[in-house]
N, C-alpha and C positions, 0 to 999 in steps of 0.2 A: 440523551444528549450529552450530559455531562459526566459520563462514565470515563475512567481514566483509559488512556490509549493502551491497547494490549501488546506490550513491548518488553523484551528482556533482553539484556546483555548476554553475550556468549565470547569466549575466547576468540572466535572468528567474526565477530561483528554483533549487531543487534538483530533480533529476529522479530518480525512484524506479522501478524496476522490479519488478513483482510478478507473482505466479503465483496465479490465484485457484480456490477449490475451492468453487462454488456448491452448495447443497443440503446443506451439512454438518450435523452435530449441533449446532455452537455456533460463534460468531463468535471467531476467534482467530487470532493468528500463531503459525504452527507450525514456522517455521525457514526455511531458505533451500533453494533448489533451482535447478541451473543457472544460476546468477548472477540469481537473483531472490528477492524474499521471499515465501515462502508465506503465503498468507491464507485461512483457511477461513471461508465465510459461510452462514449459515443460508437465505439468500434464494435463491431458484431464479433460474436465468439466462432469464427471460422478459420481453421488453419493457424491457429495460434496467435491470430493477429490481436486478440484482446490482452494476451499476456504481453506482448511487445508494447501494447499501448499502455498498459498498466505500469510497467517499468518505466517508460518514457516519462509519464505523468508524474510519478514518484521522484524520477532523478530531476525534473525540472523543479519540482516543488521543494525537494531537498537540496537544491543546487550541487548535484553531484554528478558525475559521469555515469552513464547507463551501465557500464561494466561494474559497477560497484553495488548494483543491486540484482540479486540472484533469486531465481524462482526455486524454491526448495520442495515445497509440496503444492499438488492442486493443479497441475497442468492442464487437466481437463474438467475442473471443478470450479464453481463459484468460489469455494472457501480455498484461500491460498496462504502459504506461509512463504516469507520473502526473507532473504538475509540481506542486511545492508551493511557494508563495511565502511569505513572511513569515517563514521559518526557514531557517538555513543546513543544509547537509548534515550538520554536526557536530551541530546541535541535533536534527535528526531523527534521526541515528543514536543519540544519548544517549537519546531518548524511545523507541526501538524496540529498542535493543540488549539490554537486561536481560531481554525477552521473549525474544527469539531465542537467547540463548545459555544457557538453561535446559536 
């Protein structure tokens, strides 16, 4: 659980790798797993709704508009890569780290 958050800065923004658990009891960041941030979502994985819920959840947590978070890879997979613009990797890590290190 005390693993570093898998983030990297790019010219287009920072890139975050996540592992999603759809259909969970609550929306939460539950730690890290295999180089990705583990995120549980209550939304089921049908018709892209879990992807939309993931972006909304992270936008709220990072205090960014949803348009600043884009799904780069993994539209139909539990493993996803997201591009976050408007914040550096250090800012995203600061926003997510207290939750992950618990």
